[in-house]
N, C-alpha and C positions, 0 to 999 in steps of 0.2 A: 105169555112169553113163549108158549109152545108154537105160536105162529111167527115168532122172530125168525129171520132168515138164516140159512146156511148156504154159502159162506156168510159171515156176519156183515151187518150194515152199520154205518156210523151216521149219526144225526146230531145237529146242533141242539143244545138244550139251553133254554133261557130261564129256567127256574133257579132258585137260590140253593147254594151248596155251602155248608159250613163244616169244618173239621176241628175237633178239639183233641189235643194231646198234652199230657202232663198238666191238665187243668188250664191249658192256655189255648185260645183260639189261634190256629196257625194258618187258616185260610177261610175267607168269605168271598164268594163270587156269584155273579148271576150270568156268567158266560162260560159255558163248557160244552163238551161233546159227550155223547154216550154211545157205547158200542152195544148193539143188540145182536144176540146169537141164540139160536135154538137151544132150549133147555138151560139157559142161564138168565139170571136177573141182569139188568143193565150194569155195565162197568162205566164209571164216569171218569173222563179225562179232563183235568183241571189246568188252567193256565199256569205254567211254571212261574211266571213273574208275579203272580198274585199270592204265592205262599209267603209267609212271614220270612223276612231276610234271615238267612243262616240256618234254617231248620232242615233243609235238604242237603245231605252230605253224600257225595258219590260213593258207591260201593262197587267192588270189582265184579260182582255177579253179572252175568249176561244170560239171556235165553233167546229162543227163536220161536216166532209164530209164523206159520205158513202164509198167513194173510197180511200181517202187519210188518214183518221183518224182524230185525234184531232189537231186543229190548235191553236197556241198561237199567240198573237198580240204584236206589237211594236208601240210606238210613234216614230216619227222621229223628232229630235230636232237639230236645228242649230242656234247658237247665240241667244238663247232665244225664237225663233219662234218654235212652236210645231204643228205638224200635228198628232192629236190623232188617234190611231188605224189605221195608214196608211200603215202598213206592217204586214205580217203574215208568219208563218213558221209551217211546220209539222215536229216537232223534232223526232217523231217516226212514220214516214210515212209508210204505209202498202204496201205490195206486190210490184207491178211494180213501185210504187212511192217511194220506199226506197232511190232512188238516189237523191231525193230532200231534204233529212233530214237536210242537212247543208246549205240549201238555203232559201232565203226570197223573197216573192213576194211583190210588192208595188202597191198601188192604184195610177195610173197615174194622176187622177183628183185632187189629193191632193198635187202634186209636182208642181214646176214651169214649168218643162219640163222633158220629158222622150224621149229618142231617141233609135231607132233600126237601125243599119247601117246608122247613120247620118240622118235618117228620123224622124222628130218629130211625136210622136204618138198622137192620140186622145184616150180618155178613153172610155171604154164601158159604156153606160149610166146605171144609177142606182147605188146607194151607196154600194150595196152588191157585184157587179161583178167587177172582176179585170182584164178583158181583155184589151189588147193594140191593137189599130187599126192603121195600116199603110196603105198607098195608095194601096198596092197590096192585101189587105184583103177586101172583099166585103160582105155587110150585106144583109138583115136585121139581127140584132143580138138580142138575148134574152136580155130583159131589156131596149130596146130602139126601135126607129122607123126607124133608118136611115142606110145609107150606108156612105162610106167615103165622107166627105165634107158636111154633113147635116147642 
């Protein structure tokens, strides 16, 4: 991942992704995008229409990325359990990132579990970063001190 580009790149990902929150599977997909950026594990952007109905609740938080544009945030809610500001979207993503406009990224550390091709991910350290670390991704990573298995 140290050879990932800056500015970041986006690529289609055809592997499987699964997210579990409050003991419930809230997303399973085999069609997503991943953003690759120097010193970060990949961040996965998942089709908004493939999340379980009603789990994404708009949150008023917004942020800005110099490459992607303005992000809006979502709370994830399942059976009364709330993970505030646990997902984000770039609804008017700029330039090469326009392909992720209808996709949402999720902070893995706020979920029960996230999986890439049946491998459970570790979250990139730090509350700001949204990278997902699988055994084949080696650090160190921005926001943390470790490599897989720290």
